[in-house]
N, C-alpha and C positions, 0 to 999 in steps of 0.2 A: 566065540566070546564077543561081548559087546564092544570092547575096545578095538578088536580087529575090524569089526563092522564100521566103526566110526572112522578109523584110519583108512579103510577101503573107500568109504564115501569121500573122504578128504582127497585121496589120490585121484578119484574119478573127477572131482570138481577141478582140480589143478590141470589134469590132462585135457578136460573139456574146455577150460579157459584158454590153454595154449592153442588148441585147435581152432577155437573161435577167432582168437586174435591173429593167428597165423594165416588162416583162410581169408580173413578180412583184409589184411595187409597185402596178400597175394592178389586178391581180386580188385582192390581199389587203387593200389599204388600207381598203375598206369593212367588212372582217370582223374585223380585229384591233384591239386596244385602243389601241395607241400606234404612232406612226410608227417608233419605234426597233425595235419588234418586227417590223414589215414589212421594214425594212432588214436586220435580222438574218437573217430567212429568205432574203432575196435573196442575202446574202453566203454563206450555207450552200449554196445551190444553185450559186453560182459556184464554191465549193470543190469540190463534186462534179463540176462540169463540168471543172475543171482536172485532176482526177485521171483523168477519162475521156479527155481530150485527151492527157495524159501517157502513158497506156496505149496509145493509138492511135499516137502518135509514138515509142513505145518509149523514153521518157525516164524516168530514175530520179530521184526527189526525194531529196536527201541531207539528213539531219537530225542526225547525230551530231556533237557539238561536238568539236574537237580539244582535247587536253590542253595547256594553256599551261605553259611551263617557265621563262620569263624575262620581264623587264620589257618588252622589245621586243615580244614577242608580245601581252602585255596592252595595250600602247599601241596597237598596230595594230588589235586586234579589240575591245577592251572600252571604250577611251576614247571613241570616237564615241557609243556607246550611253549611256554615263554623262553625256556632255555634253547630249545631247538630253533624257535623263531629268531632269536638273537644271533645264533651261530649262522643261520641261513642268510640273515641280513648282512652280517659282516662279510660273508663269502661273496655275496652278490655285489657289494660295494667295490670289490676289487676287479670286477669284470668290465670289459669294454661296453660302451653305450649301445643299446639296441633300440629299435623303433617301438612305438606304442603298440602297433599291430603285432609285433613279435612277442611283446610282453603279454598281450591278451591271449595269443595262441598258447604260449607257455603256461599261463595260469589256468586256462581251460583244460589243458592236457593234464597238468598236475592234479587239479581237483577231480577230474573224471577218473584218473588212475587211482587216486586215493580212495574215492568212493567205491570203485569196483573192487579193489583189493580188500577193503575193510568189510564190505558186504559179504564177500566170499569167506575170508579168513576169520574175522571176528563175528560177523553177523550170522554165518551159517556154521562154520567149523567149531568156533568157540562155544556156540550155543549147544552143539552136539556134545561137546566135552562137559559142559555144565550139567546136562542131563545125565551124563555117565558118572561123573565124580562127585556131584554135590551131595553132601551129607555123609560122605565116607570118612573124612577126618577133618580136623581143624585146618590142615594145610591143603585142603582140596583146591583152593584158589590157585596156589602155587603149581600144583600138578596140572590144572587146566591150562594155565599160561605156558608151562613148559611144553606140554603136548602140542598146543597150537603153534608155539614158536618153532618146534621141530618141523612141523608141516611148512610153516612160512619160510624157514631157512632152507629146507630141502628143495623147495620150489626153485631156488636159485642155482641148483645143479645144472639147469638147462643152459646157464651161461658158459659152461665148458665148451660149447660150440664156437665161441669167439674169444675166449680168454684162457689163461693158463690155470692149472689146478691150484697153484698157490693163490692166485688172485681170487679164484672162486671160493676157496676155503676161508680166506681172509674176509671176503664179503659176507659169507654165511655166518661168521662169528658176530659181526656187527648187526646183521639182520636178526639173529637170534636175540640179541640184547634189545633191539628195537621192538621185536615182537613181544617180549616180556612187558615192556612199558605199555605198549598198545593194548595188550590183553588185560593188564591191571586196570588201565583207565576205563575200559569198557565194563569190566566186572564191577568195579567199585562205583562208577558213576551211573551205570545202567543206561548209558547213552552212547551212540556211535559218533556223536558230534566231535568230542575231544580226540578220539583216535584218528578221525579223518583230518582234523586240523593239524595234529602233530605229524601225521604221515605226509600231508601236503607240504609243510615247511621242510621236512626232511628231503623230499624229492625235488623241491624247487631249484636249488643251486645246480644240481646235476642236469636237470632238464634245460635250464637256461644256457649253461656252458656247453653241455654235451650236444643238445639238439639245435639250439639257436646259434651258438657261436662256432660249434664244430670241434671243440676240444674233447675228444672221446675218452681221454685218460683221466679227466677230472673226477668222474664219479668214483673211480677206484681210489684215487689219492685222498679224497675227502672221507671215503669210507674207512680208511685206515686210521685217520685222525679221530673219527667219532666212535670207533668200536668200543673202546673202554668206557667212553662217556655214557653210552646207553646202558651198558651193564651196570655201571655205578649208579645211574639214575634208578634203574629197576630195583637194585638192591636197597637203595635208600628209601624208596617209596614203600617197599614191603616192611622195612624196619619201622618206619613212621606209622604205618597202618596197624601193625601188631602191638607197638608200644602204646598207642592210643587208638583203639578201634573206633571206626566210624559208626554212626547210627545205622544199623542194618535195616531198620524199618523205613528209613528215609532214602537210602541209597541201595545199591546192590542188584545186579542183574540176576544173581542166583535166586533171590527171593521172588523176583518177577516170573522167572521161568518155572520155578516149582509151583507157583500159584496157578499157573495155566495147565499144569499136568494133572 
């Protein structure tokens, strides 16, 4: 079945990504000055890998943002990013002062990680599900986002090597909700820019406090706080979209993908 093939490709991409990042960190950790520099190189290699896979699977990555013309469009596309940005800003304000160089390293790592994950999960995996589900039912967008979010959430099972089962499952719930928001933003806007921005703001507090300050328990604690928020945002956006549908000729990844097939 096609759905098994898509999930198999998704698993292959995740495993390959883990191998690339693991081998990079193992090879470069003794050579580079900081762990953030090692992680940054690993993310850059993942980005290159994503583009190679996209070329192989004949997938086009869409970047151009739509032009928003009314408050409804701003609410659907911009509000989730602003909410996460506000939460991240408040979280960062409570942290100890760090140097400009540390900030620069943290921001570069956050951006590179967000770009890498969005290229793999939304750029490649979600595109595959779009080809699989589009045109099947009026709820196809929901099915696509659920399937991609399952892959996104399942990838965090690897964290069992350094944290408890409860912590991992708790994190997976939040990641699933986040994945729903990211998937909707990509499908509805037809651009990877908004998912990358939201993903970056989501990761920033954890990277700053976990990697720069050294408080490794922070990511888990903030994840518990945000779990229900992301699920609520995802549900709200779907309700808004279906109560007042957006112009599908102007937006929508599905239309672009279908026009290329």
